[in-house]
VEXDREN-2710 file (C-alpha; in Angstrom, 1 decimal):
% VEXDREN-2710
k/r/px/py/pz
1/UNK/-17.9/0.0/-34.3
2/UNK/-15.1/0.8/-32.0
3/UNK/-13.3/4.1/-32.4
4/UNK/-9.8/5.4/-31.7
5/UNK/-9.7/9.0/-30.4
6/UNK/-6.4/10.9/-30.5
7/UNK/-5.4/13.7/-28.1
8/UNK/-2.5/16.1/-28.8
9/UNK/-1.2/19.4/-27.5
10/UNK/-1.5/20.6/-31.1
11/UNK/-5.2/19.6/-31.3
12/UNK/-8.5/21.4/-30.7
13/UNK/-11.6/20.2/-28.8
14/UNK/-13.6/21.3/-31.9
15/UNK/-11.8/18.6/-33.9
16/UNK/-13.3/15.2/-34.5
17/UNK/-10.5/13.5/-32.5
18/UNK/-8.9/11.6/-35.4
19/UNK/-5.1/11.1/-35.7
20/UNK/-5.1/13.9/-38.3
21/UNK/-7.4/16.2/-36.3
22/UNK/-6.9/15.3/-32.6
23/UNK/-8.6/16.7/-29.6
24/UNK/-6.7/19.1/-27.3
25/UNK/-7.8/17.7/-24.0
26/UNK/-8.1/14.2/-22.6
27/UNK/-11.4/15.2/-21.1
28/UNK/-12.9/15.9/-24.5
29/UNK/-12.0/12.3/-25.5
30/UNK/-13.4/11.0/-22.2
31/UNK/-16.7/12.7/-23.0
32/UNK/-16.9/11.0/-26.4
33/UNK/-15.5/7.5/-25.6
34/UNK/-17.9/4.6/-25.5
35/UNK/-17.4/0.9/-24.6
36/UNK/-14.8/-0.6/-26.9
37/UNK/-13.1/2.7/-27.8
38/UNK/-9.5/3.7/-27.3
39/UNK/-8.1/7.1/-26.3
40/UNK/-4.5/7.6/-27.5
41/UNK/-2.8/10.6/-25.8
42/UNK/0.3/12.0/-27.5
43/UNK/3.4/13.7/-26.1
44/UNK/2.9/16.7/-23.8
45/UNK/1.8/18.0/-20.4
46/UNK/-2.0/17.9/-19.8
47/UNK/-3.1/20.0/-16.8
48/UNK/-6.5/18.5/-16.2
49/UNK/-8.6/16.3/-14.0
50/UNK/-9.9/13.5/-16.3
51/UNK/-13.4/12.5/-15.2
52/UNK/-14.5/9.5/-17.4
53/UNK/-18.2/9.7/-18.2
54/UNK/-18.7/6.1/-19.3
55/UNK/-17.2/2.7/-18.7
56/UNK/-16.8/-0.5/-20.7
57/UNK/-19.2/-3.4/-20.8
58/UNK/-16.9/-6.4/-20.0
59/UNK/-13.3/-7.3/-19.8
60/UNK/-13.2/-7.7/-23.6
61/UNK/-15.1/-4.5/-24.3
62/UNK/-13.3/-1.8/-22.4
63/UNK/-12.5/1.8/-22.7
64/UNK/-8.7/2.2/-22.9
65/UNK/-6.8/5.4/-22.2
66/UNK/-3.2/5.1/-23.1
67/UNK/-0.1/7.1/-23.9
68/UNK/0.9/6.9/-27.5
69/UNK/3.6/4.3/-28.1
70/UNK/7.0/5.8/-27.4
71/UNK/5.6/9.1/-26.3
72/UNK/5.7/10.8/-22.9
73/UNK/2.2/11.9/-21.9
74/UNK/1.9/13.7/-18.5
75/UNK/-1.2/14.5/-16.6
76/UNK/-0.8/17.1/-13.8
77/UNK/-3.1/18.3/-11.1
78/UNK/-1.0/21.4/-10.8
79/UNK/-0.7/24.7/-12.6
80/UNK/2.4/26.7/-13.3
81/UNK/2.5/30.0/-11.4
82/UNK/4.3/33.1/-12.4
83/UNK/4.1/36.7/-11.1
84/UNK/5.9/36.1/-7.8
85/UNK/7.2/39.2/-6.0
86/UNK/10.1/39.2/-3.5
87/UNK/9.1/39.9/0.1
88/UNK/12.4/39.6/1.8
89/UNK/15.6/37.6/1.1
90/UNK/14.7/34.2/-0.3
91/UNK/11.0/34.6/0.5
92/UNK/8.6/35.4/-2.3
93/UNK/4.8/35.6/-2.5
94/UNK/2.0/35.4/-5.1
95/UNK/-1.6/36.6/-4.7
96/UNK/-4.2/34.6/-6.5
97/UNK/-7.9/35.4/-7.0
98/UNK/-10.0/32.6/-5.4
99/UNK/-11.8/32.4/-8.7
100/UNK/-8.6/30.9/-10.1
101/UNK/-9.3/27.7/-8.2
102/UNK/-13.0/27.3/-9.1
103/UNK/-15.1/25.2/-6.7
104/UNK/-12.1/23.6/-5.0
105/UNK/-9.3/25.5/-3.3
106/UNK/-6.6/23.2/-1.8
107/UNK/-5.3/26.1/0.3
108/UNK/-8.5/26.2/2.3
109/UNK/-8.7/22.4/2.6
110/UNK/-6.7/20.8/5.5
111/UNK/-5.5/17.2/5.6
112/UNK/-7.9/15.9/8.2
113/UNK/-10.3/13.1/9.0
114/UNK/-10.7/9.9/11.0
115/UNK/-7.4/8.5/12.6
116/UNK/-5.3/11.6/11.8
117/UNK/-2.8/11.9/14.7
118/UNK/-0.9/15.0/13.9
119/UNK/0.1/17.7/13.7
120/UNK/-2.2/19.0/16.4
121/UNK/-1.0/22.6/16.7
122/UNK/-1.3/23.6/13.0
123/UNK/-3.0/22.7/9.8
124/UNK/-1.4/21.0/6.8
125/UNK/-3.3/21.7/3.6
126/UNK/-3.8/19.5/0.5
127/UNK/-2.1/22.2/-1.6
128/UNK/1.5/22.0/-2.4
129/UNK/4.3/24.1/-4.0
130/UNK/6.9/22.5/-6.3
131/UNK/10.2/24.0/-7.6
132/UNK/11.3/22.2/-10.7
133/UNK/9.4/19.1/-9.6
134/UNK/10.6/19.2/-5.9
135/UNK/7.9/19.5/-3.3
136/UNK/8.2/21.9/-0.5
137/UNK/7.2/21.6/3.2
138/UNK/4.3/23.6/4.6
139/UNK/5.4/25.9/7.4
140/UNK/3.5/26.2/10.6
141/UNK/3.6/30.0/10.5
142/UNK/4.6/32.8/8.1
143/UNK/7.5/33.7/10.4
144/UNK/8.9/30.2/10.2
145/UNK/9.6/30.3/6.5
146/UNK/12.1/33.2/6.8
147/UNK/14.5/31.1/8.9
148/UNK/13.5/27.5/8.2
149/UNK/15.2/24.7/10.3
150/UNK/16.0/21.3/9.0
151/UNK/13.6/18.9/10.8
152/UNK/15.4/15.7/11.3
153/UNK/13.1/13.8/13.6
154/UNK/14.7/10.7/15.0
155/UNK/11.7/8.8/16.4
156/UNK/8.0/9.0/15.9
157/UNK/5.4/7.6/18.4
158/UNK/2.8/5.5/16.8
159/UNK/-0.4/4.0/18.3
160/UNK/-0.4/1.4/21.0
161/UNK/2.4/3.1/22.9
162/UNK/5.1/1.7/20.4
163/UNK/7.8/3.8/18.9
164/UNK/9.4/3.4/15.5
165/UNK/12.3/5.0/13.8
166/UNK/11.4/7.2/10.9
167/UNK/13.3/8.1/7.8
168/UNK/14.9/11.6/7.8
169/UNK/13.0/14.1/5.6
170/UNK/15.0/16.0/3.1
171/UNK/14.7/19.5/1.6
172/UNK/13.0/20.9/4.7
173/UNK/14.6/24.3/4.0
174/UNK/12.2/24.7/1.1
175/UNK/8.9/25.8/2.8
176/UNK/5.7/27.6/2.0
177/UNK/2.8/29.1/3.8
178/UNK/-0.6/30.3/2.7
179/UNK/-3.2/32.8/3.8
180/UNK/-6.7/33.1/2.4
181/UNK/-9.7/35.3/2.8
182/UNK/-13.0/35.6/0.9
183/UNK/-11.4/37.0/-2.2
184/UNK/-7.7/35.9/-2.5
185/UNK/-5.2/33.3/-1.6
186/UNK/-1.7/34.4/-0.9
187/UNK/1.1/31.8/-1.0
188/UNK/4.5/32.6/0.4
189/UNK/7.6/30.4/-0.3
190/UNK/11.2/30.3/0.6
191/UNK/13.0/29.4/-2.7
192/UNK/16.5/29.3/-1.1
193/UNK/18.1/31.6/-3.7
194/UNK/16.1/30.4/-6.8
195/UNK/14.1/33.0/-8.8
196/UNK/10.5/31.5/-9.0
197/UNK/9.8/33.7/-12.1
198/UNK/12.7/32.0/-14.0
199/UNK/12.3/28.4/-12.7
200/UNK/9.3/26.2/-13.1
201/UNK/7.1/26.7/-10.0
202/UNK/3.8/24.8/-9.8
203/UNK/1.0/24.5/-7.2
204/UNK/-1.7/21.8/-6.6
205/UNK/-5.1/23.0/-7.9
206/UNK/-7.0/19.7/-8.6
207/UNK/-8.0/16.8/-6.3
208/UNK/-7.1/14.2/-8.9
209/UNK/-5.6/13.5/-12.3
210/UNK/-7.8/10.6/-13.4
211/UNK/-10.8/9.8/-11.2
212/UNK/-14.5/9.6/-12.2
213/UNK/-17.0/11.6/-10.3
214/UNK/-19.7/8.9/-10.8
215/UNK/-19.5/5.4/-9.3
216/UNK/-20.0/2.2/-11.3
217/UNK/-17.9/3.0/-14.4
218/UNK/-16.5/-0.4/-15.0
219/UNK/-13.8/-1.9/-17.3
220/UNK/-11.5/1.0/-17.9
221/UNK/-7.8/0.7/-18.7
222/UNK/-5.3/3.4/-17.9
223/UNK/-1.9/2.8/-19.4
224/UNK/1.5/4.4/-19.8
225/UNK/1.1/7.9/-18.3
226/UNK/3.0/9.9/-15.9
227/UNK/0.6/11.5/-13.4
228/UNK/1.5/13.9/-10.6
229/UNK/0.6/16.8/-8.3
230/UNK/-2.9/15.9/-6.9
231/UNK/-4.5/17.6/-3.9
232/UNK/-6.0/14.3/-2.8
233/UNK/-7.5/14.3/0.7
234/UNK/-6.8/12.0/3.7
235/UNK/-8.3/8.6/2.9
236/UNK/-9.2/6.6/6.0
237/UNK/-11.5/3.5/5.8
238/UNK/-14.5/5.5/7.1
239/UNK/-14.4/8.2/4.4
240/UNK/-14.7/8.7/0.6
241/UNK/-11.2/7.4/-0.4
242/UNK/-9.9/9.8/-3.1
243/UNK/-6.7/9.3/-4.9
244/UNK/-4.6/10.8/-7.7
245/UNK/-5.9/8.0/-9.8
246/UNK/-8.7/5.5/-9.2
247/UNK/-11.9/3.8/-10.3
248/UNK/-14.3/5.2/-7.6
249/UNK/-16.3/2.2/-6.5
250/UNK/-16.5/0.2/-9.7
251/UNK/-15.2/-3.1/-11.2
252/UNK/-12.6/-4.4/-13.5
253/UNK/-10.1/-1.5/-14.0
254/UNK/-6.6/-2.2/-15.3
255/UNK/-4.0/0.4/-14.2
256/UNK/-0.7/-0.5/-15.7
257/UNK/2.8/0.9/-16.6
258/UNK/2.2/4.4/-15.2
259/UNK/4.5/6.6/-13.2
260/UNK/2.4/8.0/-10.3
261/UNK/3.8/10.4/-7.8
262/UNK/3.4/13.5/-5.6
263/UNK/-0.1/13.0/-4.4
264/UNK/-0.7/14.9/-1.2
265/UNK/-2.2/11.7/0.3
266/UNK/-2.9/8.6/-1.9
267/UNK/-1.6/7.7/-5.3
268/UNK/-4.0/5.0/-6.4
269/UNK/-7.3/4.5/-4.6
270/UNK/-9.4/1.4/-5.1
271/UNK/-11.4/2.1/-2.1
272/UNK/-14.6/3.2/-0.5
273/UNK/-17.2/5.6/-1.8
274/UNK/-18.8/8.4/0.3
275/UNK/-22.4/7.2/1.0
276/UNK/-21.3/4.4/3.4
277/UNK/-19.6/7.0/5.7
278/UNK/-17.6/10.2/5.5
279/UNK/-15.4/10.9/8.6
280/UNK/-18.4/10.7/11.0
281/UNK/-16.1/10.1/14.0
282/UNK/-14.2/13.3/13.3
283/UNK/-17.4/15.3/12.6
284/UNK/-19.6/14.0/15.4
285/UNK/-17.7/11.9/18.0
286/UNK/-21.0/10.1/18.8
287/UNK/-19.4/6.6/18.4
288/UNK/-15.9/5.2/18.1
289/UNK/-14.3/5.2/14.7
290/UNK/-14.3/1.4/14.9
291/UNK/-18.1/1.4/15.1
292/UNK/-18.4/3.7/12.1
293/UNK/-16.1/1.4/10.2
294/UNK/-18.2/-1.6/11.1
295/UNK/-21.3/0.2/9.9
296/UNK/-19.5/1.0/6.6
297/UNK/-19.2/-2.7/5.9
298/UNK/-22.9/-3.4/6.3
299/UNK/-23.9/-0.2/4.5
300/UNK/-21.7/-1.3/1.6
301/UNK/-23.5/-4.7/1.5
302/UNK/-26.8/-2.8/1.3
303/UNK/-25.7/-0.9/-1.8
304/UNK/-24.3/-3.9/-3.7
305/UNK/-20.8/-4.6/-2.4
306/UNK/-20.0/-7.9/-4.0
307/UNK/-18.0/-9.5/-6.8
308/UNK/-20.6/-8.9/-9.4
309/UNK/-20.3/-5.1/-9.1
310/UNK/-17.1/-4.1/-7.2
311/UNK/-13.4/-4.8/-7.3
312/UNK/-11.5/-7.3/-9.4
313/UNK/-9.0/-4.6/-10.5
314/UNK/-5.5/-5.2/-11.8
315/UNK/-2.7/-2.8/-10.8
316/UNK/0.6/-3.8/-12.5
317/UNK/3.9/-2.5/-13.7
318/UNK/3.5/0.9/-12.2
319/UNK/6.1/3.0/-10.4
320/UNK/4.4/4.8/-7.4
321/UNK/6.4/7.1/-5.3
322/UNK/6.6/10.3/-3.2
323/UNK/3.0/10.3/-1.9
324/UNK/2.1/11.6/1.5
325/UNK/-0.2/8.8/2.8
326/UNK/-0.3/5.7/0.5
327/UNK/0.9/4.4/-2.7
328/UNK/-2.2/2.2/-3.1
329/UNK/-5.2/2.5/-0.7
330/UNK/-8.5/0.7/-0.5
331/UNK/-11.4/-0.3/1.8
332/UNK/-14.1/-2.6/0.5
333/UNK/-13.6/-1.5/-3.1
334/UNK/-10.3/-3.5/-3.4
335/UNK/-11.9/-6.9/-3.1
336/UNK/-10.8/-9.7/-5.6
337/UNK/-8.0/-7.5/-7.1
338/UNK/-4.5/-8.3/-8.1
339/UNK/-1.5/-6.0/-7.5
340/UNK/1.8/-7.0/-9.0
341/UNK/5.0/-5.9/-10.6
342/UNK/4.9/-2.4/-9.1
343/UNK/7.8/-0.5/-7.6
344/UNK/6.5/1.5/-4.6
345/UNK/8.8/3.8/-2.6
346/UNK/9.1/7.1/-0.6
347/UNK/5.6/6.8/0.8
348/UNK/4.8/9.0/3.8
349/UNK/8.4/9.9/4.4
350/UNK/8.0/13.7/4.6
351/UNK/6.1/13.3/7.9
352/UNK/4.3/16.6/7.5
353/UNK/1.2/14.8/8.8
354/UNK/0.7/11.4/10.4
355/UNK/-2.1/9.0/11.1
356/UNK/-3.0/5.3/11.3
357/UNK/-3.7/4.8/7.7
358/UNK/-0.3/5.1/6.1
359/UNK/1.6/2.5/4.0
360/UNK/2.9/1.7/0.6
361/UNK/-0.1/-0.5/0.2
362/UNK/-2.9/0.0/2.8
363/UNK/-6.0/-2.2/2.4
364/UNK/-9.0/-3.0/4.5
365/UNK/-11.2/-5.9/3.5
366/UNK/-8.7/-7.3/1.0
367/UNK/-10.8/-10.3/0.4
368/UNK/-9.0/-12.6/-2.1
369/UNK/-6.6/-9.8/-3.0
370/UNK/-3.3/-11.1/-4.5
371/UNK/-0.3/-8.9/-3.8
372/UNK/2.7/-10.4/-5.5
373/UNK/6.1/-9.6/-7.1
374/UNK/6.3/-6.0/-6.0
375/UNK/9.3/-4.1/-4.9
376/UNK/8.4/-1.9/-1.9
377/UNK/11.1/0.1/-0.3
378/UNK/11.9/3.3/1.7
379/UNK/8.3/3.6/3.0
380/UNK/7.1/4.4/6.5
381/UNK/5.3/1.1/6.4
382/UNK/5.5/-1.3/3.4
383/UNK/2.1/-3.1/3.4
384/UNK/-0.7/-2.9/6.0
385/UNK/-3.6/-5.3/5.8
386/UNK/-6.3/-4.2/8.1
387/UNK/-9.7/-6.0/8.8
388/UNK/-11.0/-8.9/6.7
389/UNK/-7.8/-10.0/5.0
390/UNK/-9.5/-13.3/4.1
391/UNK/-8.1/-15.2/1.1
392/UNK/-5.4/-12.6/0.8
393/UNK/-2.0/-13.6/-0.5
394/UNK/1.2/-11.7/-0.2
395/UNK/3.7/-13.5/-2.3
396/UNK/7.1/-13.0/-3.9
397/UNK/7.6/-9.4/-2.9
398/UNK/10.8/-7.5/-2.0
399/UNK/10.6/-5.3/1.1
400/UNK/13.7/-3.2/1.9
401/UNK/14.6/-0.1/3.9
402/UNK/11.1/0.4/5.3
403/UNK/10.5/1.5/8.9
404/UNK/8.3/-1.6/9.0
405/UNK/7.7/-4.1/6.3
406/UNK/4.3/-5.7/6.9
407/UNK/1.5/-5.2/9.4
408/UNK/-1.6/-7.4/9.6
409/UNK/-4.3/-6.3/11.9
410/UNK/-7.6/-7.5/13.4
411/UNK/-8.2/-10.1/10.8
412/UNK/-8.9/-13.8/11.2
413/UNK/-7.5/-15.4/8.0
414/UNK/-6.9/-17.4/6.1
415/UNK/-4.2/-15.2/4.7
416/UNK/-0.9/-16.4/3.2
417/UNK/2.5/-14.7/3.3
418/UNK/4.9/-16.7/1.2
419/UNK/8.2/-16.4/-0.7
420/UNK/8.9/-12.8/0.3
421/UNK/12.2/-11.0/1.1
422/UNK/11.8/-8.9/4.2
423/UNK/15.1/-7.1/5.0
424/UNK/14.0/-4.1/7.1
425/UNK/15.0/-4.2/10.9
426/UNK/11.3/-4.1/11.8
427/UNK/9.7/-6.9/9.9
428/UNK/6.2/-7.7/11.2
429/UNK/3.4/-6.3/13.3
430/UNK/1.0/-9.3/13.7
431/UNK/-2.1/-8.2/15.5
432/UNK/-4.2/-10.9/13.8
433/UNK/-4.8/-14.6/13.7
434/UNK/-5.1/-17.3/11.1
435/UNK/-2.0/-16.4/9.1
436/UNK/0.4/-18.7/7.2
437/UNK/4.0/-17.6/6.7
438/UNK/5.9/-19.9/4.4
439/UNK/9.3/-19.7/2.6
440/UNK/10.1/-16.1/3.7
441/UNK/13.4/-14.4/4.5
442/UNK/12.8/-12.4/7.7
443/UNK/15.6/-10.1/8.7
444/UNK/13.9/-8.1/11.5
445/UNK/12.0/-8.4/14.7
446/UNK/8.3/-9.3/15.1
447/UNK/5.5/-8.0/17.3
448/UNK/2.5/-10.3/18.0
449/UNK/-0.4/-9.4/20.2
450/UNK/-4.1/-10.1/20.6
451/UNK/-6.8/-7.4/20.2
452/UNK/-9.6/-8.5/22.5
453/UNK/-11.6/-5.3/22.4
454/UNK/-12.4/-5.0/18.7
455/UNK/-14.5/-7.7/17.1
456/UNK/-14.2/-7.6/13.3
457/UNK/-16.0/-9.4/10.5
458/UNK/-15.2/-12.6/8.7
459/UNK/-17.0/-13.9/5.5
460/UNK/-18.2/-16.8/3.6
461/UNK/-15.4/-18.2/1.4
462/UNK/-14.6/-16.0/-1.6
463/UNK/-17.5/-13.7/-0.8
464/UNK/-18.3/-10.3/0.8
465/UNK/-21.2/-12.0/2.6
466/UNK/-20.6/-11.5/6.4
467/UNK/-20.6/-14.7/8.4
468/UNK/-19.9/-13.3/11.8
469/UNK/-17.7/-11.0/13.9
470/UNK/-15.1/-12.0/16.5
471/UNK/-12.2/-10.5/18.5
472/UNK/-8.6/-11.4/17.7
473/UNK/-7.4/-13.9/20.3
474/UNK/-4.0/-14.1/18.7
475/UNK/-1.8/-17.0/17.4
476/UNK/-3.5/-19.7/15.2
477/UNK/-0.6/-19.1/12.8
478/UNK/1.5/-21.3/10.6
479/UNK/5.3/-20.8/10.1
480/UNK/7.0/-23.3/7.7
481/UNK/10.3/-23.2/5.9
482/UNK/11.3/-19.6/6.7
483/UNK/14.7/-18.1/7.3
484/UNK/15.0/-15.8/10.4
485/UNK/17.9/-13.5/11.1
486/UNK/18.5/-12.2/14.6
487/UNK/19.2/-8.6/15.3
488/UNK/20.7/-6.3/17.9
489/UNK/17.7/-4.5/19.4
490/UNK/17.2/-5.6/23.0
491/UNK/13.8/-6.7/24.1
492/UNK/12.7/-7.6/20.6
493/UNK/11.5/-11.0/19.3
494/UNK/13.4/-12.4/16.3
495/UNK/12.1/-15.8/15.1
496/UNK/9.2/-17.8/16.5
497/UNK/10.1/-18.0/20.2
498/UNK/7.2/-15.6/21.0
499/UNK/4.9/-18.5/20.4
500/UNK/6.4/-20.6/23.2
501/UNK/3.8/-22.2/25.4
502/UNK/0.9/-22.3/23.0
503/UNK/-0.8/-25.6/21.9
504/UNK/0.4/-27.3/18.7
505/UNK/-2.9/-28.9/17.7
506/UNK/-6.7/-28.3/17.8
507/UNK/-6.9/-31.4/20.1
508/UNK/-4.6/-29.9/22.6
509/UNK/-6.3/-26.5/22.4
510/UNK/-9.7/-28.1/23.0
511/UNK/-8.3/-30.1/25.9
512/UNK/-7.0/-26.9/27.6
513/UNK/-10.4/-25.2/27.0
514/UNK/-12.3/-28.0/28.6
515/UNK/-9.9/-28.1/31.6
516/UNK/-11.3/-24.8/32.7
517/UNK/-14.7/-26.3/33.3
518/UNK/-18.1/-25.1/32.0
519/UNK/-18.2/-21.8/30.3
520/UNK/-18.5/-20.0/27.0
521/UNK/-17.0/-16.8/25.6
522/UNK/-15.0/-15.8/28.7
523/UNK/-13.1/-19.1/28.6
524/UNK/-12.1/-18.9/24.9
525/UNK/-10.4/-15.7/25.8
526/UNK/-8.3/-17.5/28.4
527/UNK/-6.8/-20.2/26.2
528/UNK/-4.1/-19.4/23.6
529/UNK/-4.8/-20.7/20.2
530/UNK/-2.5/-23.2/18.5
531/UNK/0.6/-22.5/16.5
532/UNK/1.9/-24.8/13.7
533/UNK/5.6/-24.2/13.3
534/UNK/8.3/-26.5/11.7
535/UNK/11.2/-26.6/9.3
536/UNK/12.5/-23.1/9.9
537/UNK/16.1/-21.7/9.9
538/UNK/17.3/-19.4/12.7
539/UNK/20.5/-17.5/12.2
540/UNK/22.5/-14.9/14.2
541/UNK/20.6/-15.3/17.5
542/UNK/17.0/-15.7/16.2
543/UNK/15.0/-18.0/18.5
544/UNK/12.9/-21.0/17.6
545/UNK/9.6/-22.1/18.9
546/UNK/10.1/-24.4/21.9
547/UNK/8.1/-27.2/20.4
548/UNK/9.4/-27.0/16.9
549/UNK/10.7/-30.5/16.0
550/UNK/12.7/-29.8/12.8
551/UNK/14.8/-26.7/12.6
552/UNK/18.3/-25.3/12.0
553/UNK/19.8/-22.9/14.5
554/UNK/23.2/-21.4/13.8
555/UNK/25.0/-18.4/15.3
556/UNK/26.5/-17.2/12.0
557/UNK/25.6/-13.8/10.7
558/UNK/24.3/-14.3/7.1
559/UNK/25.2/-10.7/6.3
560/UNK/22.1/-10.0/4.3
561/UNK/22.3/-7.1/1.9
562/UNK/20.1/-5.6/-0.7
563/UNK/22.2/-3.8/-3.3
564/UNK/21.2/-1.5/-6.1
565/UNK/23.6/-1.6/-9.1
566/UNK/23.0/-0.2/-12.5
567/UNK/19.2/-0.4/-12.5
568/UNK/19.1/-3.8/-10.9
569/UNK/18.6/-5.0/-7.4
570/UNK/20.6/-7.9/-5.9
571/UNK/20.3/-9.9/-2.7
572/UNK/23.4/-11.1/-1.0
573/UNK/23.2/-13.7/1.8
574/UNK/25.5/-16.4/3.3
575/UNK/24.0/-19.7/4.3
576/UNK/25.4/-22.6/6.4
577/UNK/25.2/-26.1/5.0
578/UNK/22.9/-27.3/7.8
579/UNK/20.2/-24.8/6.7
580/UNK/20.0/-26.5/3.3
581/UNK/19.7/-30.0/4.7
582/UNK/16.5/-29.8/6.7
583/UNK/14.0/-32.6/5.9
584/UNK/10.6/-31.3/4.8
585/UNK/7.9/-31.3/2.2
586/UNK/6.2/-29.0/-0.3
587/UNK/3.7/-26.9/1.6
588/UNK/0.2/-27.2/0.3
589/UNK/-3.4/-26.4/1.2
590/UNK/-3.7/-29.8/2.9
591/UNK/-0.6/-29.1/5.1
592/UNK/-1.9/-25.6/6.1
593/UNK/-5.3/-26.8/7.4
594/UNK/-7.9/-24.2/8.4
595/UNK/-8.0/-21.3/10.9
596/UNK/-10.1/-22.1/13.9
597/UNK/-12.6/-19.2/13.6
598/UNK/-13.2/-18.9/9.8
599/UNK/-12.9/-22.6/9.0
600/UNK/-11.9/-21.9/5.4
601/UNK/-9.0/-23.5/3.6
602/UNK/-5.9/-21.7/2.4
603/UNK/-6.6/-21.8/-1.3
604/UNK/-6.6/-19.8/-4.5
605/UNK/-9.4/-17.3/-5.2
606/UNK/-11.1/-19.8/-7.5
607/UNK/-11.3/-22.3/-4.6
608/UNK/-8.5/-24.6/-6.0
609/UNK/-5.9/-26.0/-3.8
610/UNK/-2.4/-24.4/-3.4
611/UNK/0.9/-26.1/-3.7
612/UNK/4.0/-23.9/-3.0
613/UNK/6.2/-25.9/-5.4
614/UNK/8.0/-22.9/-6.9
615/UNK/10.2/-20.2/-5.4
616/UNK/9.6/-16.5/-5.8
617/UNK/11.2/-16.5/-9.3
618/UNK/9.0/-19.3/-10.5
619/UNK/11.8/-21.9/-10.3
620/UNK/10.5/-25.4/-9.4
621/UNK/11.4/-26.7/-6.0
622/UNK/12.3/-30.2/-5.2
623/UNK/10.2/-32.5/-3.1
624/UNK/12.3/-31.4/-0.1
625/UNK/12.4/-27.6/-0.8
626/UNK/15.0/-25.4/0.7
627/UNK/13.8/-22.8/3.3
628/UNK/13.5/-19.2/2.3
629/UNK/12.1/-17.6/-0.9
630/UNK/14.9/-18.7/-3.3
631/UNK/16.7/-21.9/-4.1
632/UNK/20.1/-20.9/-2.9
633/UNK/23.4/-22.7/-2.1
634/UNK/25.9/-23.1/0.7
635/UNK/28.1/-20.1/1.3
636/UNK/27.8/-16.6/-0.1
637/UNK/25.0/-16.1/-2.6
638/UNK/24.4/-13.1/-4.9
639/UNK/21.1/-13.0/-6.8
640/UNK/19.6/-10.5/-9.1
641/UNK/16.1/-10.1/-7.7
642/UNK/14.7/-7.1/-9.5
643/UNK/15.3/-5.6/-12.9
644/UNK/13.3/-3.7/-15.6
645/UNK/10.3/-3.5/-13.3
646/UNK/10.0/-7.2/-12.6
647/UNK/11.2/-9.9/-10.3
648/UNK/13.2/-12.3/-12.5
649/UNK/16.3/-13.4/-10.6
650/UNK/19.3/-14.6/-12.3
651/UNK/20.6/-17.9/-10.9
652/UNK/22.9/-17.6/-7.9
653/UNK/26.6/-16.9/-8.0
654/UNK/29.3/-17.2/-5.4
655/UNK/30.9/-14.0/-4.3
END
């Protein structure tokens, strides 16, 4: 018979765990819980790393961990530290015996691993110092914390020679520094006038807040907690991907209605386990990181990577913020999952460290993953889909005030991006092929480029079974019923004009290939793949594809704004009449066809056909649907697009 275990700060781990005699720690309940049981955690702060021992048996026979209704249960990976002594001015120190940390000391563990770019001249540790909940910056030297300087970087170089603007970090006057030896760890901090013995000062001491040490613990629900302060390590796709919270290579978790923040690296990890590779490129430099990542895919297949055992997680209704690397990360373990209704913000904006694995949502091998109706804002990069985004759908999301909104890299499709609002000045990095972009509002510029030197896998439909590998030739994309807004940055591409000159059908593509004469692989690399582009709106200087037959082009500035007012988020946009009078049709699986390489339809994870007959709010479209993600009207529109943690727009109003 299923049991309900209660946990309370007034309890004892010697109790039976009933409501009248609760446990003291969540871990004690986790040790006792069997499939079908519930663990109810009452009000209070629980400073522990919860390591579930067992999982559920099926979706209907889970182990559920939940905060008691109406009560605020907090799990912290930190400890409160007192006993600070003043060194000089605003600088204080505390000396801790290394035994305080047990087997894991975050102040001896740097943030490092494959695809870390910087800093190169000093180490950043997984430890952290917090003053009344505010995280500090780690100083490069002890001397630096005495006279800290505000570090307002204006640009940050990323890979491929591109540069992107970065958000300005705040609170950089608050800095800390650590020194360790065989016996003690000394932490220095500049508290800017605060007395650390009177205020709440905490430091990271645990890698995670809720993360099993064993793999294969399936069907667990985690609901309603606030979780914070984890010393999670860097999580590239070639390493064990740790997070503040995560299932550790299992199936069928539900993570919902939590407030997750202040992980040194990743908030939620639904990613790779350690046996398929652990930073071998950084450790050995025998092969490129790309090659180790390819090996991880096949090693995962050898240990049972498939729908029967891995993935199919649900992540919904969470607020995820102020993490150093990712809000949600996953390689391989994310397959067949659904991520929706989350607000994700302030990810990787401190810029203490930087690498090529940073985003609000960063997924590799997101096979059949559905990312929809999230609000992702104020991140270094909103969403990054890297390798094997096959059957992936990004739908109905709001992206705002990110350095970049969406990047799709070295994948071959079919992936679908539909009914989204993209308002950041830098909208897309498209280093892929086989994408379909339908009914989006795109307010920034786009990069599109082939990647001929890295062949990546593609799969049988709705499966982890590898069918082949191939480089990214570029193009082979579909763009229907989108609204593009031009911008002021010179040398940037706004709209679809960057596709000019490519074929518009497979027949034309094949003809161009044959015109080169006899040959094989080398000739495919010389012919640009087709593009399928029609029915789009181009405003404020955005450029259209030179062979687009049906389109609207207008010089007017739609003055797009995303406004936050009293807990709600509104979209304002002005549209000309001509943009609402374009002939067209409801876009469907039949219309989208198949990518050339993968030869798989754009369809739902269950194999059924798609028909994009509703806007992002679920409002039914007409047989000649309007371009963009919402059914709007001529002139100025103001639409409530986010409230109470969900996308549920009120109908448009004139302003």
